[in-house]
VEXVEX-843845 format. One record per residue: x, y, z of N, C-alpha, C in turn. Coordinates in pm, whole numbers, padded with zeros to 5 digits, always signed. Example, Ala and Ser with C-alpha at 12.3 -4.5 7.8 and 13.67 -1.06 7.14 Angstrom:
# VEXVEX-843845
+01319-00569+00780+01230-00450+00780+01320-00330+00780/+01285-00225+00708+01367-00106+00714+01290+00003+00787/
//
This chain:
# VEXVEX-843845
+08609+07754+08956+08658+07837+08975+08656+07762+09142/+08768+07712+09191+08755+07671+09294+08794+07783+09475/+08685+07754+09549+08618+07802+09656+08702+07843+09751/+08756+07941+09806+08827+07967+09919+08795+07873+10024/+08890+07944+10133+08807+07792+10321+08812+07937+10290/+08644+07941+10422+08649+08016+10513+08721+08017+10638/+08829+08100+10685+08770+08094+10830+08805+08160+10909/+08659+08125+11024+08603+08234+11142+08664+08276+11240/+08602+08396+11309+08736+08424+11395+08671+08534+11461/+08663+08522+11588+08592+08672+11708+08630+08786+11743/+08633+08879+11729+08673+09036+11699+08585+09088+11793/+08649+09173+11920+08588+09233+11989+08647+09385+11977/+08489+09486+12024+08496+09665+11973+08417+09684+12057/+08457+09789+12125+08312+09888+12168+08235+09916+12093/+08128+09917+12172+07975+09961+12155+07984+10052+12053/+08011+10119+12058+08024+10272+12023+08046+10279+11869/+08238+10230+11863+08284+10171+11762+08164+10101+11660/+08166+09929+11727+08026+09858+11667+07959+09922+11561/+07870+10038+11658+07740+10101+11635+07761+10162+11450/+07867+10237+11438+07907+10361+11368+07959+10189+11226/+07974+10119+11297+08040+10029+11173+07928+09964+11127/+07869+09941+11192+07706+09893+11135+07656+09989+11117/+07670+10154+11075+07588+10215+11011+07662+10237+10856/+07774+10216+10914+07854+10263+10787+07879+10106+10703/+07807+09967+10698+07810+09909+10599+07643+09929+10562/+07569+09965+10625+07434+09977+10597+07404+10063+10479/+07479+10181+10497+07469+10272+10412+07613+10259+10265/+07709+10125+10303+07724+10099+10193+07657+09943+10095/+07600+09962+10160+07481+09860+10094+07554+09657+10129/+07650+09708+10257+07708+09528+10238+07600+09441+10304/+07520+09326+10349+07459+09272+10382+07480+09230+10546/+07640+09199+10508+07645+09162+10662+07856+09228+10705/+07848+09188+10823+07971+09263+10877+08087+09194+10828/+08085+09060+10793+08190+08948+10707+08225+09009+10589/+08180+09055+10533+08142+09127+10343+08226+09249+10387/+08235+09315+10459+08244+09461+10503+08436+09445+10534/+08389+09329+10644+08535+09341+10733+08665+09277+10615/+08593+09175+10514+08658+09113+10417+08764+09294+10351/+08618+09310+10250+08675+09466+10171+08772+09555+10214/+08740+09554+10383+08839+09695+10470+09004+09599+10434/+09002+09457+10453+09128+09412+10530+09175+09380+10353/+09110+09368+10225+09188+09368+10130+09214+09563+10102/+09135+09625+10172+09198+09771+10102+09356+09811+10161/+09332+09747+10297+09437+09787+10424+09531+09736+10320/+09486+09595+10315+09693+09534+10224+09709+09554+10094/+09639+09644+10030+09674+09733+09960+09734+09841+09904/+09705+09915+10026+09803+10003+10022+09976+10028+10026/+10056+10101+09991+10139+10128+09973+10264+10048+10033/+10258+10047+10197+10358+09895+10253+10290+09756+10305/+10197+09765+10211+10134+09560+10175+10145+09529+10093/+10192+09576+09995+10251+09519+09868+10417+09546+09834/+10453+09391+09782+10598+09389+09760+10632+09485+09635/+10774+09540+09678+10846+09630+09535+10743+09519+09401/+10861+09355+09412+10795+09275+09289+10687+09212+09242/+10570+09264+09348+10476+09243+09301+10385+09290+09159/+10325+09208+09115+10273+09180+09030+10131+09253+09004/+10093+09388+08994+10026+09463+08978+09887+09554+08886/+09812+09555+08876+09748+09602+08786+09659+09736+08884/+09588+09859+08741+09545+09970+08819+09568+10060+08727/+09580+10225+08786+09593+10333+08751+09675+10398+08804/+09705+10470+08661+09814+10611+08703+09677+10726+08692/+09653+10829+08772+09544+10927+08759+09657+11074+08763/+09682+11130+08659+09697+11252+08719+09627+11387+08641/+09653+11480+08637+09590+11662+08638+09682+11672+08630/+09704+11766+08497+09807+11910+08461+09782+11984+08336/+09861+12116+08380+09841+12277+08318+09948+12212+08191/+09894+12176+08065+09872+12180+07971+09926+12275+07921/+09927+12381+07941+10030+12483+07915+10131+12482+07981/+10248+12439+08062+10345+12430+08112+10420+12359+08000/+10537+12417+08007+10613+12401+07876+10643+12307+07814/+10669+12225+07709+10702+12106+07683+10628+11958+07767/+10575+12051+07912+10497+11966+07971+10445+11786+07913/+10355+11827+07762+10291+11720+07703+10399+11640+07634/+10445+11688+07584+10604+11594+07491+10598+11511+07616/+10685+11536+07768+10756+11522+07860+10697+11410+07940/+10583+11425+07927+10470+11307+07927+10484+11171+07832/+10404+11240+07703+10428+11107+07614+10528+11050+07581/+10649+11153+07574+10799+11042+07607+10789+10941+07697/+10728+10994+07853+10798+10895+07929+10692+10821+07971/+10562+10782+07886+10462+10655+07886+10541+10616+07771/+10566+10644+07704+10643+10569+07565+10765+10495+07581/+10830+10521+07692+10897+10510+07745+10948+10386+07885/+10790+10371+07874+10727+10262+07975+10638+10168+07933/+10618+10185+07775+10509+10112+07680+10473+10007+07749/+10557+09904+07755+10554+09777+07772+10363+09761+07977/+10466+09842+07989+10334+09866+08155+10240+09915+08144/+10195+10004+08033+10095+10098+07950+10002+09972+07905/+09908+10016+07962+09782+09900+07842+09706+09959+07812/+09643+10102+07830+09490+10251+07757+09538+10400+07858/+09541+10464+07767+09522+10588+07803+09446+10659+07791/+09323+10723+07880+09226+10801+07859+09289+11010+07875/+09253+11060+07769+09316+11206+07826+09120+11282+07753/+09151+11373+07882+09025+11419+07910+09017+11618+07954/+08946+11618+07940+09026+11899+07903+08923+11904+08053/+08968+11914+08101+08942+11980+08209+08813+12093+08191/+08940+12154+08127+08913+12296+08117+08949+12384+08010/+09024+12516+08010+09160+12582+07951+09245+12572+07967/+09303+12538+08081+09415+12498+08117+09458+12385+08191/+09365+12284+08245+09390+12155+08193+09338+12026+08255/+09448+11943+08245+09372+11818+08120+09342+11692+08274/+09283+11610+08215+09308+11465+08325+09338+11349+08238/+09436+11300+08288+09449+11177+08165+09481+11006+08265/+09440+10932+08301+09396+10858+08316+09476+10715+08242/+09550+10669+08280+09680+10543+08248+09655+10415+08323/+09608+10353+08240+09624+10177+08266+09777+10140+08295/+09746+10065+08380+09906+10008+08414+09881+09856+08411/+09973+09786+08426+10011+09634+08462+10193+09580+08523/+10250+09546+08587+10309+09537+08586+10429+09482+08695/+10552+09511+08788+10601+09579+08927+10534+09671+08933/+10567+09685+09088+10496+09758+09169+10633+09845+09183/+10724+09784+09155+10856+09890+09161+10858+09955+09036/+10850+09939+08979+10853+10007+08860+10694+10122+08781/+10620+10052+08830+10441+10162+08837+10516+10241+08938/+10525+10302+09013+10546+10323+09135+10652+10456+09038/+10743+10411+08985+10853+10443+08927+10813+10619+08815/+10731+10491+08786+10665+10585+08609+10581+10666+08710/+10505+10666+08831+10434+10692+08851+10493+10854+09002/+10608+10801+08986+10745+10919+09015+10775+11000+08961/+10822+10961+08843+10867+11058+08709+10715+11171+08648/+10622+11114+08697+10501+11227+08644+10512+11294+08737/+10472+11271+08863+10423+11392+09000+10561+11445+08988/+10634+11510+08993+10803+11529+08961+10766+11631+08847/+10720+11642+08750+10693+11707+08656+10664+11832+08669/+10701+11909+08638+10665+12089+08639+10539+12099+08567/+10469+12137+08674+10293+12129+08583+10241+12016+08655/+10279+11924+08698+10193+11829+08708+10093+11846+08872/+09952+11891+08846+09954+11920+09019+09874+11772+09060/+09937+11659+09030+09830+11595+09079+09874+11451+09000/+09916+11321+09076+09971+11183+09023+09950+11094+09126/+09848+11015+09134+09822+10889+09248+09823+10711+09151/+09853+10681+09151+09938+10530+09200+09822+10431+09279/+09708+10418+09175+09642+10326+09273+09602+10148+09227/+09631+10044+09325+09701+09888+09224+09646+09866+09278/+09596+09676+09211+09533+09634+09251+09598+09461+09286/+09633+09324+09352+09686+09223+09291+09644+09228+09174/+09802+09155+09086+09689+09067+08922+09771+08907+08980/+09661+08842+08964+09713+08721+08999+09745+08682+08846/+09916+08592+08798+09937+08558+08694+09857+08466+08640/+09840+08387+08622+09727+08292+08581+09628+08406+08524/+09700+08312+08348+09531+08340+08257+09570+08511+08187/+09678+08553+08249+09732+08732+08216+09827+08707+08103/+09879+08610+08032+09940+08549+07957+10046+08597+08000/+10168+08666+08117+10241+08661+08158+10338+08583+08165/+10271+08476+08217+10383+08363+08240+10443+08300+08073/+10338+08365+07978+10437+08372+07824+10529+08382+07815/+10471+08530+07866+10573+08637+07781+10704+08638+07904/+10713+08617+08027+10815+08527+08092+10980+08384+07994/+10809+08360+07974+10884+08197+07955+10924+08262+07770/+10857+08350+07684+10950+08363+07570+11051+08451+07604/+11061+08517+07674+11164+08635+07725+11285+08512+07799/+11276+08437+07899+11367+08316+07905+11422+08296+07747/+11310+08255+07699+11365+08132+07555+11488+08170+07531/+11473+08363+07466+11575+08402+07367+11656+08445+07410/+11712+08409+07558+11806+08511+07661+11929+08414+07604/
//
């Protein structure tokens, strides 16, 4: 794998802020400020406004729901079947007598995954549903082959 070219730049911060940042770096186990800043920049770029709707991403949808809510488990299964091309795997955990936690591992266009998360969130009985994603490099995912095959069949 080719190593990224690094660019150096200076950052000015108030003394109190840099002291707090250095404490954060130590607590998080970073060996230097550069590593911490790179991770923080990556995190900011992955926030909802930092990605384009047509960006290929991978991540998770984590949800907590009341499995006693009328027809909710069946509705969630039907919804997941509708998005089966975007879902890699799911894990279901019984939290207590009433609540279930489900983790859905997803890969696809951000717009479609946001759509799925929204459709889950608005279901009556869903207490929590959050989409968390990261960039996905199309090279090596097989997606370029799937796209080529789809284009060939049109």
